[in-house]
Backbone of each chain as nested JSON, in Angstrom:
{
  "chains": [
    {"id": "A", "residues": [
      {"number": 1, "name": "MET", "atoms": {"N": [0.556, -1.162, -0.293], "CA": [0.015, 0.383, -0.154], "C": [1.091, 1.306, 0.141]}},
      {"number": 2, "name": "ILE", "atoms": {"N": [1.901, 1.222, 0.958], "CA": [2.771, 2.023, 1.377], "C": [3.549, 2.985, -0.269]}},
      {"number": 3, "name": "ASN", "atoms": {"N": [3.794, 1.287, -0.892], "CA": [4.995, 1.288, -1.731], "C": [3.887, 2.064, -2.922]}},
      {"number": 4, "name": "PHE", "atoms": {"N": [2.727, 1.492, -3.157], "CA": [2.255, 2.066, -4.727], "C": [1.786, 3.727, -4.222]}},
      {"number": 5, "name": "LEU", "atoms": {"N": [1.35, 4.071, -2.983], "CA": [1.291, 5.321, -2.868], "C": [3.002, 6.23, -3.177]}},
      {"number": 6, "name": "SER", "atoms": {"N": [3.843, 5.907, -2.572], "CA": [4.874, 6.482, -3.391], "C": [5.108, 6.586, -4.063]}},
      {"number": 7, "name": "TYR", "atoms": {"N": [4.958, 5.452, -5.329], "CA": [4.905, 5.523, -6.681], "C": [4.132, 6.137, -7.22]}},
      {"number": 8, "name": "LEU", "atoms": {"N": [3.143, 6.333, -6.465], "CA": [1.95, 7.17, -7.649], "C": [2.324, 8.717, -7.224]}},
      {"number": 9, "name": "CYS", "atoms": {"N": [3.204, 9.042, -5.733], "CA": [3.606, 10.629, -6.085], "C": [4.769, 10.887, -6.501]}},
      {"number": 10, "name": "ILE", "atoms": {"N": [5.443, 9.771, -7.089], "CA": [6.91, 9.858, -8.149], "C": [5.947, 9.804, -9.745]}},
      {"number": 11, "name": "GLY", "atoms": {"N": [4.941, 9.396, -9.669], "CA": [4.574, 9.329, -11.078], "C": [3.684, 10.71, -11.835]}},
      {"number": 12, "name": "VAL", "atoms": {"N": [3.492, 11.164, -10.006], "CA": [2.424, 12.75, -10.509], "C": [3.736, 13.471, -10.504]}},
      {"number": 13, "name": "GLY", "atoms": {"N": [4.825, 13.544, -10.081], "CA": [5.737, 14.598, -10.138], "C": [6.297, 14.622, -11.217]}},
      {"number": 14, "name": "ILE", "atoms": {"N": [6.311, 13.644, -11.755], "CA": [7.03, 13.17, -13.545], "C": [5.885, 13.794, -14.422]}},
      {"number": 15, "name": "VAL", "atoms": {"N": [4.669, 13.561, -13.651], "CA": [3.727, 14.276, -14.872], "C": [3.89, 15.602, -15.082]}},
      {"number": 16, "name": "PHE", "atoms": {"N": [4.01, 16.395, -13.679], "CA": [3.822, 17.423, -13.839], "C": [5.586, 17.986, -14.243]}},
      {"number": 17, "name": "TRP", "atoms": {"N": [6.35, 17.333, -14.37], "CA": [7.84, 18.075, -14.724], "C": [7.441, 18.279, -16.012]}},
      {"number": 18, "name": "PHE", "atoms": {"N": [6.838, 16.872, -16.97], "CA": [6.788, 17.134, -18.604], "C": [5.875, 18.469, -18.97]}},
      {"number": 19, "name": "TRP", "atoms": {"N": [4.933, 18.875, -17.946], "CA": [3.759, 19.34, -17.948], "C": [4.256, 20.812, -18.057]}},
      {"number": 20, "name": "GLY", "atoms": {"N": [5.116, 21.306, -16.996], "CA": [5.632, 22.477, -16.751], "C": [6.516, 22.687, -17.736]}},
      {"number": 21, "name": "THR", "atoms": {"N": [7.573, 21.528, -18.188], "CA": [8.913, 22.093, -18.759], "C": [8.323, 22.117, -20.836]}},
      {"number": 22, "name": "PHE", "atoms": {"N": [7.371, 21.153, -21.239], "CA": [7.165, 21.221, -22.468], "C": [6.602, 23.087, -22.915]}},
      {"number": 23, "name": "PRO", "atoms": {"N": [6.288, 23.632, -22.492], "CA": [5.988, 25.013, -23.011], "C": [7.007, 25.936, -23.071]}},
      {"number": 24, "name": "LEU", "atoms": {"N": [8.37, 25.353, -22.213], "CA": [9.676, 25.67, -22.756], "C": [10.169, 26.275, -24.064]}},
      {"number": 25, "name": "MET", "atoms": {"N": [9.751, 25.271, -24.662], "CA": [10.55, 24.699, -26.29], "C": [9.461, 26.223, -27.261]}},
      {"number": 26, "name": "GLY", "atoms": {"N": [8.115, 26.987, -26.813], "CA": [7.504, 27.723, -27.538], "C": [7.959, 29.054, -27.867]}},
      {"number": 27, "name": "ASP", "atoms": {"N": [7.647, 29.813, -28.293], "CA": [7.666, 31.259, -28.443], "C": [6.987, 31.928, -27.643]}},
      {"number": 28, "name": "ARG", "atoms": {"N": [6.73, 32.03, -26.464], "CA": [5.64, 32.755, -25.437], "C": [6.984, 33.699, -24.684]}},
      {"number": 29, "name": "SER", "atoms": {"N": [6.693, 34.431, -23.893], "CA": [7.297, 35.791, -23.065], "C": [7.925, 34.822, -22.036]}},
      {"number": 30, "name": "VAL", "atoms": {"N": [8.503, 35.295, -21.649], "CA": [9.92, 34.546, -20.756], "C": [8.942, 34.77, -19.183]}},
      {"number": 31, "name": "LEU", "atoms": {"N": [7.84, 35.427, -19.111], "CA": [7.201, 35.382, -18.294], "C": [6.076, 34.139, -17.624]}},
      {"number": 32, "name": "PHE", "atoms": {"N": [5.292, 34.222, -18.859], "CA": [4.775, 32.765, -19.419], "C": [5.167, 31.427, -18.656]}},
      {"number": 33, "name": "LYS", "atoms": {"N": [6.546, 31.251, -19.615], "CA": [7.005, 30.234, -18.896], "C": [7.897, 30.109, -17.976]}},
      {"number": 34, "name": "LEU", "atoms": {"N": [8.241, 31.442, -17.043], "CA": [8.819, 31.825, -15.916], "C": [7.523, 31.057, -14.999]}},
      {"number": 35, "name": "HIS", "atoms": {"N": [6.747, 31.382, -15.351], "CA": [5.291, 30.809, -14.481], "C": [5.148, 29.323, -14.512]}},
      {"number": 36, "name": "SER", "atoms": {"N": [4.962, 28.966, -15.611], "CA": [4.414, 27.042, -15.396], "C": [5.585, 26.366, -15.187]}},
      {"number": 37, "name": "LEU", "atoms": {"N": [7.06, 27.069, -15.664], "CA": [8.158, 26.302, -15.342], "C": [8.417, 26.144, -13.601]}},
      {"number": 38, "name": "SER", "atoms": {"N": [7.797, 27.423, -12.944], "CA": [8.242, 27.462, -11.547], "C": [6.928, 26.858, -10.646]}},
      {"number": 39, "name": "VAL", "atoms": {"N": [5.894, 26.676, -10.877], "CA": [4.821, 26.171, -10.725], "C": [4.94, 24.692, -10.562]}},
      {"number": 40, "name": "ALA", "atoms": {"N": [5.278, 24.045, -11.982], "CA": [5.071, 22.928, -12.256], "C": [6.71, 21.93, -11.404]}},
      {"number": 41, "name": "ASP", "atoms": {"N": [7.609, 22.673, -11.923], "CA": [8.862, 22.335, -10.891], "C": [8.769, 22.355, -9.322]}},
      {"number": 42, "name": "THR", "atoms": {"N": [8.313, 23.036, -8.979], "CA": [8.203, 23.177, -7.054], "C": [7.41, 21.788, -6.762]}},
      {"number": 43, "name": "LEU", "atoms": {"N": [6.255, 21.801, -7.43], "CA": [5.075, 20.832, -6.99], "C": [5.464, 19.608, -7.409]}},
      {"number": 44, "name": "GLY", "atoms": {"N": [5.824, 19.556, -8.609], "CA": [6.456, 18.33, -9.133], "C": [7.852, 17.754, -7.857]}},
      {"number": 45, "name": "SER", "atoms": {"N": [8.318, 18.387, -8.392], "CA": [9.649, 17.847, -7.444], "C": [9.432, 17.377, -5.94]}},
      {"number": 46, "name": "MET", "atoms": {"N": [8.492, 18.643, -5.285], "CA": [7.981, 18.214, -3.866], "C": [7.253, 16.963, -3.699]}},
      {"number": 47, "name": "SER", "atoms": {"N": [6.845, 16.521, -4.932], "CA": [6.069, 15.421, -4.864], "C": [6.591, 14.685, -4.83]}},
      {"number": 48, "name": "ILE", "atoms": {"N": [7.899, 14.31, -6.311], "CA": [8.779, 13.521, -6.354], "C": [9.458, 12.876, -4.475]}},
      {"number": 49, "name": "ILE", "atoms": {"N": [9.809, 13.853, -4.163], "CA": [10.539, 14.152, -2.656], "C": [9.021, 13.392, -1.649]}},
      {"number": 50, "name": "VAL", "atoms": {"N": [8.495, 13.459, -1.677], "CA": [7.31, 12.86, -0.737], "C": [7.335, 11.448, -0.743]}},
      {"number": 51, "name": "GLY", "atoms": {"N": [6.795, 11.315, -2.522], "CA": [7.086, 9.539, -2.7], "C": [8.662, 8.793, -2.027]}},
      {"number": 52, "name": "LEU", "atoms": {"N": [9.773, 9.665, -1.935], "CA": [10.946, 9.04, -1.65], "C": [10.887, 8.841, -0.326]}},
      {"number": 53, "name": "LEU", "atoms": {"N": [10.614, 9.659, 0.359], "CA": [10.342, 9.839, 1.568], "C": [9.246, 8.711, 2.296]}},
      {"number": 54, "name": "LEU", "atoms": {"N": [8.408, 8.553, 1.881], "CA": [6.862, 6.913, 1.855], "C": [8.141, 5.835, 2.011]}},
      {"number": 55, "name": "LYS", "atoms": {"N": [8.934, 5.812, 0.6], "CA": [10.01, 4.716, 0.192], "C": [10.875, 4.318, 1.509]}},
      {"number": 56, "name": "ILE", "atoms": {"N": [12.016, 5.208, 1.529], "CA": [12.441, 5.385, 2.765], "C": [12.473, 6.408, 4.302]}},
      {"number": 57, "name": "PRO", "atoms": {"N": [11.316, 5.933, 5.193], "CA": [11.405, 6.933, 6.088], "C": [12.158, 7.13, 7.075]}},
      {"number": 58, "name": "SER", "atoms": {"N": [13.472, 6.383, 6.83], "CA": [14.306, 6.516, 7.791], "C": [15.303, 7.766, 7.626]}},
      {"number": 59, "name": "GLU", "atoms": {"N": [15.117, 7.809, 6.62], "CA": [15.924, 9.375, 6.478], "C": [15.3, 10.746, 6.282]}},
      {"number": 60, "name": "TRP", "atoms": {"N": [14.416, 10.922, 7.143], "CA": [13.167, 11.898, 7.137], "C": [14.144, 13.283, 7.609]}},
      {"number": 61, "name": "PRO", "atoms": {"N": [14.852, 13.195, 8.159], "CA": [15.393, 14.812, 7.715], "C": [16.051, 15.039, 6.806]}},
      {"number": 62, "name": "LEU", "atoms": {"N": [16.735, 14.423, 6.314], "CA": [17.406, 15.091, 5.396], "C": [16.356, 15.749, 3.861]}},
      {"number": 63, "name": "LEU", "atoms": {"N": [15.321, 14.366, 3.5], "CA": [14.371, 14.378, 2.684], "C": [13.143, 15.762, 2.977]}},
      {"number": 64, "name": "ILE", "atoms": {"N": [13.021, 16.378, 4.839], "CA": [12.198, 17.431, 4.621], "C": [13.43, 18.573, 4.436]}},
      {"number": 65, "name": "LEU", "atoms": {"N": [14.474, 18.489, 4.621], "CA": [15.695, 19.749, 4.73], "C": [15.199, 20.087, 3.123]}},
      {"number": 66, "name": "ALA", "atoms": {"N": [14.989, 18.916, 2.311], "CA": [14.94, 18.921, 0.951], "C": [14.029, 19.895, 0.58]}},
      {"number": 67, "name": "LEU", "atoms": {"N": [12.626, 19.133, 0.837], "CA": [11.154, 19.701, 1.032], "C": [10.993, 20.997, 1.12]}},
      {"number": 68, "name": "ILE", "atoms": {"N": [11.687, 21.487, 2.544], "CA": [11.661, 23.053, 2.762], "C": [12.498, 23.981, 2.081]}},
      {"number": 69, "name": "SER", "atoms": {"N": [13.632, 23.498, 1.612], "CA": [14.545, 24.439, 0.947], "C": [13.969, 24.62, -0.496]}},
      {"number": 70, "name": "LEU", "atoms": {"N": [13.236, 23.004, -1.103], "CA": [12.491, 23.528, -2.301], "C": [11.096, 24.665, -2.577]}},
      {"number": 71, "name": "ALA", "atoms": {"N": [10.663, 24.44, -1.572], "CA": [9.61, 25.634, -1.278], "C": [9.939, 26.887, -1.592]}},
      {"number": 72, "name": "ILE", "atoms": {"N": [10.619, 27.501, -0.225], "CA": [11.284, 28.508, -0.431], "C": [12.253, 29.102, -1.068]}},
      {"number": 73, "name": "TRP", "atoms": {"N": [13.198, 28.261, -2.031], "CA": [13.988, 28.796, -2.769], "C": [13.767, 28.75, -4.059]}},
      {"number": 74, "name": "ASN", "atoms": {"N": [12.768, 28.072, -4.431], "CA": [12.121, 28.454, -5.64], "C": [11.233, 29.147, -5.79]}},
      {"number": 75, "name": "THR", "atoms": {"N": [10.298, 29.723, -4.981], "CA": [9.031, 30.741, -5.082], "C": [10.393, 31.953, -5.107]}},
      {"number": 76, "name": "VAL", "atoms": {"N": [11.353, 31.531, -4.057], "CA": [12.434, 33.023, -4.325], "C": [13.044, 33.371, -5.611]}},
      {"number": 77, "name": "LEU", "atoms": {"N": [13.358, 32.032, -5.861], "CA": [14.249, 31.958, -7.51], "C": [12.897, 32.724, -8.766]}},
      {"number": 78, "name": "GLY", "atoms": {"N": [11.43, 32.247, -8.477], "CA": [10.57, 32.554, -9.484], "C": [11.042, 34.225, -9.352]}},
      {"number": 79, "name": "TYR", "atoms": {"N": [10.444, 34.447, -8.402], "CA": [10.073, 36.243, -8.054], "C": [11.414, 37.116, -8.757]}},
      {"number": 80, "name": "VAL", "atoms": {"N": [12.556, 36.952, -8.25], "CA": [14.238, 37.434, -7.916], "C": [14.093, 37.47, -10.24]}},
      {"number": 81, "name": "LEU", "atoms": {"N": [13.73, 36.015, -10.721], "CA": [13.802, 35.784, -12.252], "C": [12.96, 37.15, -13.014]}},
      {"number": 82, "name": "ALA", "atoms": {"N": [11.576, 36.696, -12.148], "CA": [10.439, 37.66, -13.034], "C": [11.001, 39.261, -12.689]}},
      {"number": 83, "name": "TYR", "atoms": {"N": [11.992, 39.401, -11.728], "CA": [12.116, 40.803, -11.421], "C": [13.186, 41.626, -12.253]}},
      {"number": 84, "name": "CYS", "atoms": {"N": [14.179, 40.754, -12.062], "CA": [15.307, 41.204, -13.305], "C": [14.868, 40.647, -14.768]}},
      {"number": 85, "name": "SER", "atoms": {"N": [13.995, 40.023, -15.41], "CA": [14.002, 39.846, -16.592], "C": [13.048, 40.963, -17.037]}},
      {"number": 86, "name": "SER", "atoms": {"N": [12.569, 41.365, -16.11], "CA": [11.094, 42.567, -16.647], "C": [11.578, 43.956, -16.594]}},
      {"number": 87, "name": "SER", "atoms": {"N": [12.167, 43.796, -15.796], "CA": [12.114, 45.502, -14.983], "C": [13.725, 46.171, -15.876]}},
      {"number": 88, "name": "ASP", "atoms": {"N": [14.002, 46.13, -17.782], "CA": [14.997, 46.635, -18.219], "C": [14.66, 47.822, -18.682]}},
      {"number": 89, "name": "GLU", "atoms": {"N": [13.331, 47.956, -19.292], "CA": [13.037, 49.596, -19.969], "C": [12.595, 50.316, -18.664]}},
      {"number": 90, "name": "ASP", "atoms": {"N": [11.912, 49.929, -17.733], "CA": [11.304, 51.026, -17.122], "C": [12.02, 51.15, -15.387]}},
      {"number": 91, "name": "SER", "atoms": {"N": [13.537, 50.83, -15.71], "CA": [14.341, 51.093, -14.67], "C": [14.499, 51.868, -13.687]}},
      {"number": 92, "name": "HIS", "atoms": {"N": [14.879, 52.346, -12.533], "CA": [14.838, 53.599, -12.082], "C": [16.096, 54.44, -12.156]}},
      {"number": 93, "name": "GLU", "atoms": {"N": [17.135, 53.928, -12.52], "CA": [18.353, 54.647, -12.436], "C": [18.617, 55.066, -13.984]}}
    ]},
    {"id": "B", "residues": [
      {"number": 1, "name": "MET", "atoms": {"N": [13.765, -1.367, -9.999], "CA": [13.388, -1.546, -11.242], "C": [12.567, -0.488, -11.843]}},
      {"number": 2, "name": "ILE", "atoms": {"N": [11.476, 0.039, -10.654], "CA": [10.598, 0.732, -11.264], "C": [11.019, 2.319, -11.234]}},
      {"number": 3, "name": "LEU", "atoms": {"N": [12.345, 2.232, -9.705], "CA": [12.921, 3.646, -9.92], "C": [13.842, 3.64, -11.088]}},
      {"number": 4, "name": "ASN", "atoms": {"N": [14.005, 2.801, -11.568], "CA": [15.624, 3.014, -12.883], "C": [14.291, 3.411, -14.14]}},
      {"number": 5, "name": "LEU", "atoms": {"N": [13.097, 2.989, -14.071], "CA": [12.351, 3.585, -15.195], "C": [12.233, 5.273, -14.806]}},
      {"number": 6, "name": "VAL", "atoms": {"N": [11.903, 5.468, -13.859], "CA": [11.451, 6.659, -13.22], "C": [12.755, 7.633, -13.559]}},
      {"number": 7, "name": "LEU", "atoms": {"N": [14.08, 7.08, -13.429], "CA": [15.32, 8.043, -13.848], "C": [15.153, 8.025, -15.115]}},
      {"number": 8, "name": "MET", "atoms": {"N": [14.688, 7.509, -15.929], "CA": [15.003, 7.605, -17.543], "C": [14.153, 8.132, -17.968]}},
      {"number": 9, "name": "ALA", "atoms": {"N": [12.812, 8.17, -17.244], "CA": [12.035, 9.439, -17.444], "C": [12.38, 10.895, -17.242]}},
      {"number": 10, "name": "MET", "atoms": {"N": [13.168, 10.671, -16.078], "CA": [13.813, 11.925, -15.487], "C": [14.939, 12.646, -16.625]}},
      {"number": 11, "name": "ILE", "atoms": {"N": [15.587, 11.633, -17.34], "CA": [16.532, 12.227, -17.98], "C": [15.738, 12.718, -19.185]}},
      {"number": 12, "name": "LEU", "atoms": {"N": [14.45, 11.993, -19.673], "CA": [14.35, 12.58, -21.314], "C": [13.21, 13.9, -20.474]}},
      {"number": 13, "name": "VAL", "atoms": {"N": [12.938, 14.238, -19.635], "CA": [12.804, 15.291, -18.958], "C": [13.861, 16.559, -19.428]}},
      {"number": 14, "name": "LEU", "atoms": {"N": [14.623, 16.119, -18.688], "CA": [16.011, 17.041, -18.316], "C": [16.421, 17.022, -20.029]}},
      {"number": 15, "name": "LEU", "atoms": {"N": [15.948, 16.486, -21.053], "CA": [16.741, 16.986, -22.496], "C": [16.246, 17.903, -22.998]}},
      {"number": 16, "name": "ILE", "atoms": {"N": [14.509, 18.539, -22.46], "CA": [14.098, 19.589, -22.953], "C": [14.782, 20.998, -22.844]}},
      {"number": 17, "name": "PRO", "atoms": {"N": [15.108, 21.011, -21.727], "CA": [15.51, 22.24, -20.524], "C": [17.086, 22.884, -21.521]}},
      {"number": 18, "name": "ILE", "atoms": {"N": [18.145, 21.401, -21.631], "CA": [18.858, 21.616, -22.25], "C": [18.867, 21.958, -23.54]}},
      {"number": 19, "name": "TYR", "atoms": {"N": [18.087, 21.542, -24.221], "CA": [17.928, 21.714, -25.487], "C": [17.484, 23.551, -26.1]}},
      {"number": 20, "name": "GLU", "atoms": {"N": [16.515, 23.753, -24.809], "CA": [16.361, 24.804, -24.835], "C": [17.437, 25.749, -24.369]}},
      {"number": 21, "name": "ALA", "atoms": {"N": [18.276, 25.685, -23.927], "CA": [19.592, 26.439, -23.24], "C": [20.268, 26.625, -24.384]}},
      {"number": 22, "name": "TRP", "atoms": {"N": [20.418, 25.222, -25.431], "CA": [21.226, 25.585, -26.541], "C": [20.801, 26.539, -27.726]}},
      {"number": 23, "name": "GLN", "atoms": {"N": [19.31, 26.034, -27.761], "CA": [19.373, 26.909, -29.222], "C": [18.576, 28.068, -29.07]}},
      {"number": 24, "name": "ASP", "atoms": {"N": [18.691, 28.503, -27.651], "CA": [17.455, 30.18, -27.46], "C": [18.789, 31.192, -27.332]}},
      {"number": 25, "name": "ASP", "atoms": {"N": [18.856, 32.354, -27.792], "CA": [19.863, 33.381, -27.693], "C": [20.029, 34.384, -26.755]}},
      {"number": 26, "name": "ASP", "atoms": {"N": [18.634, 34.322, -26.043], "CA": [17.754, 35.497, -24.979], "C": [18.336, 34.83, -23.971]}},
      {"number": 27, "name": "ILE", "atoms": {"N": [19.216, 36.03, -22.792], "CA": [20.078, 35.742, -21.886], "C": [19.063, 34.935, -20.827]}},
      {"number": 28, "name": "TRP", "atoms": {"N": [17.616, 35.397, -20.833], "CA": [16.166, 35.381, -19.757], "C": [16.119, 33.82, -20.087]}},
      {"number": 29, "name": "GLN", "atoms": {"N": [16.105, 33.847, -21.349], "CA": [15.169, 32.391, -21.448], "C": [16.276, 31.051, -21.077]}},
      {"number": 30, "name": "LYS", "atoms": {"N": [17.704, 31.085, -21.152], "CA": [18.651, 30.549, -20.885], "C": [18.79, 30.11, -19.713]}},
      {"number": 31, "name": "MET", "atoms": {"N": [18.657, 31.77, -18.771], "CA": [18.732, 31.547, -16.714], "C": [17.273, 30.656, -16.452]}},
      {"number": 32, "name": "LEU", "atoms": {"N": [16.368, 30.913, -16.923], "CA": [15.225, 29.581, -17.085], "C": [15.628, 28.185, -17.011]}},
      {"number": 33, "name": "ALA", "atoms": {"N": [16.207, 27.867, -18.295], "CA": [16.257, 26.895, -18.496], "C": [17.447, 26.432, -17.712]}},
      {"number": 34, "name": "PHE", "atoms": {"N": [18.639, 27.069, -17.616], "CA": [19.562, 26.622, -16.466], "C": [18.845, 26.334, -15.061]}},
      {"number": 35, "name": "ALA", "atoms": {"N": [17.793, 27.457, -14.733], "CA": [17.435, 27.316, -13.67], "C": [16.443, 25.807, -12.878]}},
      {"number": 36, "name": "SER", "atoms": {"N": [15.988, 25.462, -14.188], "CA": [15.285, 24.201, -14.48], "C": [15.906, 23.145, -14.161]}},
      {"number": 37, "name": "ILE", "atoms": {"N": [17.182, 23.375, -14.949], "CA": [18.117, 21.923, -15.155], "C": [18.794, 21.697, -13.472]}},
      {"number": 38, "name": "ALA", "atoms": {"N": [18.728, 23.071, -12.778], "CA": [19.842, 22.87, -11.639], "C": [18.731, 21.978, -10.609]}},
      {"number": 39, "name": "THR", "atoms": {"N": [17.079, 22.178, -10.791], "CA": [16.545, 22.029, -9.809], "C": [16.282, 20.119, -9.909]}},
      {"number": 40, "name": "LYS", "atoms": {"N": [16.168, 20.06, -11.31], "CA": [15.82, 18.542, -11.953], "C": [17.076, 17.861, -11.373]}},
      {"number": 41, "name": "THR", "atoms": {"N": [18.442, 18.009, -11.591], "CA": [19.503, 17.515, -11.767], "C": [19.642, 17.345, -10.114]}},
      {"number": 42, "name": "SER", "atoms": {"N": [18.972, 17.991, -9.152], "CA": [18.97, 18.089, -8.05], "C": [18.509, 16.913, -7.335]}},
      {"number": 43, "name": "ILE", "atoms": {"N": [16.853, 16.729, -8.002], "CA": [16.28, 15.858, -7.747], "C": [16.53, 14.305, -7.988]}},
      {"number": 44, "name": "MET", "atoms": {"N": [17.38, 14.487, -9.267], "CA": [17.678, 13.07, -10.025], "C": [18.481, 12.258, -8.817]}},
      {"number": 45, "name": "ILE", "atoms": {"N": [19.341, 13.5, -8.37], "CA": [20.558, 12.902, -7.366], "C": [20.029, 12.25, -6.15]}},
      {"number": 46, "name": "LEU", "atoms": {"N": [19.034, 13.322, -5.641], "CA": [18.203, 12.506, -4.239], "C": [17.673, 11.058, -5.086]}},
      {"number": 47, "name": "VAL", "atoms": {"N": [17.143, 10.508, -6.266], "CA": [16.249, 9.755, -6.433], "C": [17.685, 8.467, -6.477]}},
      {"number": 48, "name": "VAL", "atoms": {"N": [18.937, 9.409, -6.839], "CA": [20.085, 8.022, -7.202], "C": [19.992, 7.559, -5.669]}},
      {"number": 49, "name": "ALA", "atoms": {"N": [20.257, 8.432, -4.679], "CA": [20.945, 8.244, -3.185], "C": [19.883, 7.259, -2.628]}},
      {"number": 50, "name": "VAL", "atoms": {"N": [18.541, 7.156, -3.017], "CA": [17.744, 5.932, -2.919], "C": [18.022, 4.976, -3.559]}},
      {"number": 51, "name": "LEU", "atoms": {"N": [17.673, 5.445, -4.695], "CA": [18.15, 3.4, -5.403], "C": [19.456, 3.036, -4.592]}},
      {"number": 52, "name": "ARG", "atoms": {"N": [20.371, 3.961, -4.85], "CA": [21.921, 3.217, -4.292], "C": [21.678, 3.067, -2.724]}},
      {"number": 53, "name": "ASP", "atoms": {"N": [21.013, 3.734, -1.729], "CA": [20.745, 3.306, -0.717], "C": [21.999, 4.511, -0.087]}},
      {"number": 54, "name": "ASP", "atoms": {"N": [22.279, 5.53, -0.252], "CA": [23.738, 5.72, 0.179], "C": [23.727, 6.978, 0.408]}},
      {"number": 55, "name": "TRP", "atoms": {"N": [23.711, 7.675, 1.463], "CA": [23.356, 8.905, 1.752], "C": [24.159, 10.071, 2.129]}},
      {"number": 56, "name": "MET", "atoms": {"N": [25.149, 9.713, 1.261], "CA": [26.317, 10.662, 1.154], "C": [26.292, 11.733, -0.057]}},
      {"number": 57, "name": "ILE", "atoms": {"N": [25.4, 10.967, -1.288], "CA": [24.987, 11.183, -2.104], "C": [24.084, 12.015, -2.061]}},
      {"number": 58, "name": "GLY", "atoms": {"N": [23.048, 12.002, -1.248], "CA": [21.602, 12.603, -0.492], "C": [22.431, 13.688, -0.431]}},
      {"number": 59, "name": "VAL", "atoms": {"N": [23.202, 14.094, 0.508], "CA": [23.545, 15.363, 0.753], "C": [23.751, 16.226, 0.158]}},
      {"number": 60, "name": "VAL", "atoms": {"N": [24.697, 15.609, -1.34], "CA": [25.363, 16.476, -1.779], "C": [23.79, 17.1, -2.658]}},
      {"number": 61, "name": "GLY", "atoms": {"N": [23.144, 16.296, -3.113], "CA": [21.966, 16.607, -3.545], "C": [21.047, 17.67, -3.108]}},
      {"number": 62, "name": "VAL", "atoms": {"N": [20.699, 17.671, -1.468], "CA": [20.121, 18.723, -0.711], "C": [21.034, 19.999, -0.694]}},
      {"number": 63, "name": "ILE", "atoms": {"N": [22.328, 19.808, -0.606], "CA": [23.245, 20.997, -0.856], "C": [23.121, 21.92, -1.842]}},
      {"number": 64, "name": "ILE", "atoms": {"N": [23.216, 21.138, -3.029], "CA": [23.162, 21.849, -4.37], "C": [21.549, 22.457, -4.606]}},
      {"number": 65, "name": "LEU", "atoms": {"N": [20.173, 21.815, -3.814], "CA": [18.912, 22.054, -3.744], "C": [19.062, 23.436, -2.984]}},
      {"number": 66, "name": "SER", "atoms": {"N": [19.627, 23.797, -2.131], "CA": [19.324, 25.209, -1.097], "C": [20.424, 26.249, -1.642]}},
      {"number": 67, "name": "VAL", "atoms": {"N": [22.073, 25.972, -1.806], "CA": [22.802, 27.012, -2.636], "C": [23.233, 26.892, -3.501]}},
      {"number": 68, "name": "GLY", "atoms": {"N": [22.603, 26.041, -4.729], "CA": [22.659, 26.084, -5.791], "C": [21.563, 27.031, -6.805]}},
      {"number": 69, "name": "ASN", "atoms": {"N": [20.221, 27.215, -6.094], "CA": [19.65, 28.665, -6.143], "C": [20.206, 30.025, -6.012]}},
      {"number": 70, "name": "ALA", "atoms": {"N": [20.643, 30.129, -4.659], "CA": [21.067, 31.268, -3.999], "C": [22.164, 31.803, -5.471]}},
      {"number": 71, "name": "GLY", "atoms": {"N": [22.971, 30.862, -5.864], "CA": [23.994, 31.491, -7.07], "C": [23.389, 32.11, -8.426]}},
      {"number": 72, "name": "LEU", "atoms": {"N": [22.241, 31.177, -8.404], "CA": [21.49, 31.422, -9.525], "C": [20.751, 32.983, -9.806]}},
      {"number": 73, "name": "MET", "atoms": {"N": [20.446, 33.385, -8.287], "CA": [19.889, 34.797, -7.75], "C": [21.121, 35.931, -7.811]}},
      {"number": 74, "name": "LEU", "atoms": {"N": [21.959, 35.423, -7.66], "CA": [22.963, 36.237, -7.408], "C": [23.565, 36.444, -9.264]}},
      {"number": 75, "name": "LEU", "atoms": {"N": [23.522, 35.636, -9.745], "CA": [23.65, 35.792, -11.3], "C": [22.823, 36.805, -11.694]}},
      {"number": 76, "name": "ALA", "atoms": {"N": [21.528, 36.221, -11.892], "CA": [20.344, 36.922, -12.155], "C": [20.427, 38.575, -11.858]}},
      {"number": 77, "name": "HIS", "atoms": {"N": [21.314, 38.758, -10.258], "CA": [21.169, 40.464, -10.379], "C": [22.546, 40.947, -10.968]}},
      {"number": 78, "name": "VAL", "atoms": {"N": [23.528, 40.57, -11.342], "CA": [24.697, 41.0, -12.016], "C": [24.399, 41.279, -13.135]}},
      {"number": 79, "name": "LEU", "atoms": {"N": [23.321, 40.173, -13.866], "CA": [23.206, 40.319, -15.262], "C": [22.246, 41.492, -15.47]}},
      {"number": 80, "name": "LYS", "atoms": {"N": [21.582, 41.535, -14.609], "CA": [20.548, 43.09, -14.847], "C": [21.6, 44.092, -14.555]}},
      {"number": 81, "name": "ARG", "atoms": {"N": [22.319, 44.35, -13.501], "CA": [23.21, 45.282, -13.896], "C": [23.608, 45.589, -15.067]}},
      {"number": 82, "name": "MET", "atoms": {"N": [24.441, 44.28, -15.067], "CA": [25.042, 44.737, -16.786], "C": [24.304, 45.081, -18.159]}},
      {"number": 83, "name": "ASN", "atoms": {"N": [23.179, 44.665, -17.9], "CA": [22.175, 45.375, -19.176], "C": [22.12, 46.507, -18.786]}},
      {"number": 84, "name": "GLN", "atoms": {"N": [21.883, 46.883, -17.683], "CA": [21.594, 48.461, -17.228], "C": [23.095, 49.323, -17.728]}},
      {"number": 85, "name": "VAL", "atoms": {"N": [24.542, 48.792, -17.789], "CA": [25.221, 49.951, -17.711], "C": [25.257, 50.066, -19.581]}}
    ]}
  ]
}
């Protein structure tokens, strides 16, 4: 049961990865790609790590640390990339 | 066995941002692709760590997750400054 659940989490994570990474190849704007990529990458990676956590619960401190740093750093990185890439023309300097 | 298939699927996904970083000339699209590559490879390192039951590898993956993104942020700010000059 637990095994099935962990594979389900990992499968959902990989589907998220594919779904968020495919728009990267189109001709849309950077912000559109950034949105789909950061949402799908963060959620998919967190789901994969939860799947691994269900598989080997004995190593939970490391995997929880990975979950937290994913949740925080990836969202912050998304904001920073959006801020840096969009304020070329209306910069205040 | 199944984790091997998972790893193959992950390598397949990883090829998309690598291709994007190679063929696009816009610097922000490249940065986006590189950020995606960083996250995906560190998750792949964690999967390999579970697969081989070796937690030294897992520690490396977590360090990349927490420190690598900070480096990308610094790089984005430097690029923005370079574009302003």
